[in-house]
Residue frames as a rotation matrix with the C-alpha (Angstrom) as fourth column:
MET 1
0.258 -0.833 -0.489 96.18
0.826 -0.073 0.559 111.01
-0.502 -0.548 0.669 111.69
SER 2
-0.779 -0.605 0.163 96.74
0.590 -0.620 0.517 113.45
-0.212 0.499 0.840 108.84
GLU 3
0.216 0.936 0.279 93.31
0.955 -0.262 0.140 115.05
0.204 0.236 -0.950 109.06
GLY 4
0.823 0.197 -0.533 93.30
0.356 -0.910 0.212 118.79
-0.443 -0.364 -0.819 108.82
LEU 5
-0.218 -0.952 -0.216 96.47
0.191 -0.259 0.947 118.94
-0.957 0.165 0.238 106.72
CYS 6
0.347 0.238 -0.907 96.72
-0.788 -0.452 -0.419 120.38
-0.509 0.860 0.031 103.22
GLY 7
0.987 0.102 -0.126 97.42
-0.160 0.755 -0.636 118.06
0.031 0.648 0.761 100.31
ARG 8
0.306 -0.945 -0.114 101.15
-0.350 -0.001 -0.937 118.69
0.886 0.326 -0.331 100.26
CYS 9
-0.261 -0.380 0.887 101.44
-0.953 -0.044 -0.299 118.22
0.152 -0.924 -0.351 104.01
LYS 10
0.645 0.541 0.539 99.46
-0.607 0.792 -0.069 114.97
-0.464 -0.283 0.839 103.86
VAL 11
0.871 -0.369 -0.324 101.79
-0.070 0.560 -0.825 113.62
0.486 0.742 0.462 101.17
ALA 12
-0.052 -0.946 0.321 104.83
-0.549 -0.241 -0.801 114.69
0.835 -0.218 -0.506 103.19
ALA 13
-0.003 0.139 0.990 103.43
-0.980 0.199 -0.031 113.15
-0.201 -0.970 0.135 106.39
GLU 14
0.900 0.373 0.227 102.67
-0.321 0.917 -0.237 109.85
-0.296 0.140 0.945 104.66
ARG 15
0.597 -0.755 -0.270 106.15
-0.095 0.267 -0.959 109.79
0.796 0.598 0.088 103.09
ASP 16
-0.261 -0.684 0.682 107.78
-0.806 -0.234 -0.543 110.51
0.531 -0.691 -0.490 106.45
ARG 17
0.334 0.459 0.823 105.67
-0.846 0.531 0.047 107.86
-0.415 -0.712 0.566 108.14
ALA 18
0.985 0.015 -0.171 106.58
-0.106 0.835 -0.540 105.28
0.134 0.550 0.824 105.49
ALA 19
0.215 -0.977 -0.003 110.28
-0.303 -0.064 -0.951 106.13
0.928 0.206 -0.309 105.93
VAL 20
-0.235 -0.240 0.942 110.06
-0.965 -0.059 -0.256 105.74
0.118 -0.969 -0.218 109.71
GLU 21
0.671 0.554 0.493 108.20
-0.604 0.794 -0.070 102.45
-0.430 -0.251 0.867 109.39
ALA 22
0.823 -0.445 -0.354 110.81
-0.055 0.557 -0.828 101.13
0.566 0.701 0.434 106.90
GLU 23
-0.147 -0.909 0.389 113.63
-0.599 -0.231 -0.767 102.18
0.787 -0.346 -0.511 109.27
TRP 24
0.007 0.233 0.972 111.88
-0.968 0.246 -0.052 100.49
-0.252 -0.941 0.227 112.21
LYS 25
0.929 0.363 0.075 111.29
-0.324 0.893 -0.312 97.28
-0.181 0.265 0.947 110.23
ALA 26
0.485 -0.824 -0.294 114.93
-0.169 0.241 -0.956 97.20
0.858 0.513 -0.023 109.14
ALA 27
-0.353 -0.602 0.716 116.11
-0.814 -0.180 -0.552 97.64
0.462 -0.778 -0.426 112.72
ARG 28
0.356 0.567 0.743 113.70
-0.830 0.558 -0.027 94.93
-0.430 -0.607 0.669 113.91
ASP 29
0.958 -0.001 -0.286 114.83
-0.175 0.789 -0.589 92.52
0.226 0.615 0.756 111.22
ALA 30
0.089 -0.996 0.011 118.47
-0.374 -0.044 -0.926 93.18
0.923 0.079 -0.376 112.11
ALA 31
-0.266 -0.130 0.955 117.78
-0.963 -0.002 -0.268 92.56
0.037 -0.992 -0.124 115.79
VAL 32
0.726 0.593 0.347 115.95
-0.584 0.799 -0.144 89.30
-0.363 -0.098 0.927 115.02
ALA 33
0.760 -0.511 -0.402 118.80
-0.093 0.527 -0.845 88.12
0.644 0.679 0.353 112.81
ALA 34
-0.235 -0.862 0.449 121.37
-0.648 -0.205 -0.733 89.01
0.724 -0.464 -0.510 115.53
ALA 35
0.038 0.327 0.944 119.35
-0.949 0.308 -0.069 87.14
-0.314 -0.893 0.322 118.16
ARG 36
0.949 0.316 -0.023 119.03
-0.302 0.882 -0.361 84.03
-0.094 0.349 0.932 115.94
THR 37
0.382 -0.887 -0.257 122.77
-0.178 0.203 -0.963 84.08
0.907 0.414 -0.080 115.24
ALA 38
-0.351 -0.502 0.791 123.57
-0.850 -0.185 -0.494 84.45
0.394 -0.845 -0.361 118.95
GLU 39
0.390 0.567 0.726 121.20
-0.808 0.588 -0.025 81.62
-0.441 -0.577 0.688 119.86
ALA 40
0.935 -0.057 -0.349 122.61
-0.188 0.755 -0.628 79.36
0.300 0.653 0.696 117.19
ALA 41
0.084 -0.996 -0.019 126.18
-0.321 -0.009 -0.947 79.96
0.943 0.085 -0.321 118.43
ARG 42
-0.192 -0.087 0.978 125.30
-0.978 -0.060 -0.197 79.20
0.076 -0.994 -0.073 122.08
PRO 43
-0.844 -0.134 -0.519 125.56
-0.151 0.988 -0.009 75.55
0.515 0.071 -0.854 123.14
PRO 44
0.154 0.980 -0.123 122.32
-0.127 0.143 0.982 74.00
0.980 -0.136 0.147 124.35
GLN 45
-0.475 -0.263 0.840 121.76
-0.826 -0.197 -0.529 74.14
0.305 -0.944 -0.124 128.08
GLU 46
-0.732 0.200 -0.651 120.97
0.282 0.959 -0.023 71.10
0.620 -0.200 -0.758 130.13
VAL 47
-0.034 0.825 0.564 117.55
-0.614 -0.463 0.639 71.31
0.789 -0.324 0.522 131.71
VAL 48
-0.958 -0.256 -0.129 117.32
-0.035 0.551 -0.834 70.17
0.285 -0.794 -0.537 135.33
ALA 49
-0.127 0.957 -0.261 114.07
0.428 0.290 0.856 68.72
0.895 -0.003 -0.447 136.55
PRO 50
-0.140 0.075 0.987 112.55
-0.598 -0.801 -0.024 70.74
0.789 -0.594 0.157 139.42
PHE 51
0.707 0.439 0.555 112.06
-0.706 0.389 0.592 67.64
0.045 -0.810 0.585 141.52
């Protein structure tokens, strides 16, 4: 991915990529936590048999 870049550019690209991945993981973890909280607050639904 960073082939053809100079040393400084490679370091900067790797740092930027790590920052974006950390931001994405934080957003994903927040979304998972919000979904779990929402599901826990919702009362269980009654399942009706299809027959």
